[in-house]
C-alpha positions, -999 to +999 in steps of 0.1 A: +214-163-314+192-172-342+154-175-341+155-213-343+177-216-312+155-189-290+120-198-306+118-162-313+115-166-354+085-149-365+064-155-397+030-152-383+035-125-357+035-148-329+063-171-310+071-203-327+064-231-304+081-258-325+115-236-322+108-232-286+103-269-281+134-275-300+153-254-275+137-270-244+146-304-258+182-296-268+184-281-232+171-314-217+195-332-238+223-314-226+213-311-188+212-348-189+244-353-206+259-331-179+244-353-153+254-382-167+290-373-170+290-360-134+272-392-121+301-414-139+328-395-126+317-396-092+303-431-093+274-417-075+249-439-090+244-475-103+244-488-140+205-486-143+204-446-133+231-441-160+214-461-186+182-446-181+196-411-182+216-418-213+183-431-229+164-399-221+197-376-231+197-394-265+159-393-269+159-355-264+185-348-287+169-370-313+137-352-307+150-320-306+168-330-340+136-341-355+122-306-347+149-285-361+146-308-394+106-302-392+113-265-390+136-266-419+113-285-440+084-262-431+100-228-439+112-243-473+076-251-477+066-216-465+091-201-486+079-220-518+044-211-511+052-178-505+070-174-542+039-193-556+014-167-541+038-138-554+037-153-589+000-159-586-005-122-575+018-111-603+000-131-629-034-117-615-021-083-616-011-088-655-041-101-661-059-075-646-039-050-664-043-067-700-081-072-692-091-040-678-104-022-709-123-056-717-138-057-681-150-020-681-168-029-714-182-058-701-194-040-668-208-013-693-226-042-709-238-059-678-252-025-666-270-019-698-285-052-698-297-047-663-312-013-673-331-031-700-345-057-676-355-029-651-337-039-623-340-023-591-305-007-574-311-037-548-315-062-578-286-051-596-263-056-563-278-090-556-273-101-596-238-090-596-229-109-562-250-137-580-224-135-608-196-131-583-207-166-575-218-157-537-246-180-523-278-164-512-269-169-475-234-149-481-253-122-498-275-120-471-248-117-446-230-091-467-262-068-473-273-075-437-308-090-451-325-122-448-317-151-468-350-154-482-353-117-489-323-125-511-339-156-527-368-136-532-352-107-550-330-133-572-362-149-582-374-114-592-341-109-613-345-140-631-383-130-639-373-097-654-344-114-673-365-143-685-341-167-669-346-196-652-323-194-626-285-185-614-270-208-641-288-191-668-280-156-653-244-169-653-246-181-688-264-152-703-232-128-694-204-150-696-207-182-719-194-162-749-163-152-729-153-190-724-153-199-759-127-196-783-130-173-812-126-199-838-155-219-824-177-190-821-198-201-851-204-235-835-216-226-799-246-206-802-262-226-776-278-202-752-315-200-756-332-167-761-343-153-728-381-155-727-402-120-725-377-102-748 
């Protein structure tokens, strides 16, 4: 038997309840159908009983068919999403491979600027995490320190860099990366950091 009929199809490491539900509904429809046929053959029950069992069998069969169709649709969507994810991962690997030398250069340039600002090792780590977009709460949890401590260290980073805050910290390092080459001459809008 296939995974759909047994409910044993695994995509996330566990049993698939919808497949099991479809199998139970199908079994119920079959049992009601058999009971309906034997009752009718033996003339053992009245018309109302046969009607109720018939409706139950049709409803169970319809529900089982609906669950099976929903599962097929869900599997198709999972396959599509898995394909999209694989394509995105391939694209990210390709980009990282193409940009690895540039990223190493950017990393060195960031380190050199941190040296010029005189950042401590803790401040350097926090500045990098801020550049990656983590919140002060997330940084505190990651570094196992209080959020208030992270905020205080971030303020020290901004002061040493002559920056007003996180936006200026990000812009200091990333602004020129986002400008197409032909527009570089027209986009020197970043103010010079204070204190340098």
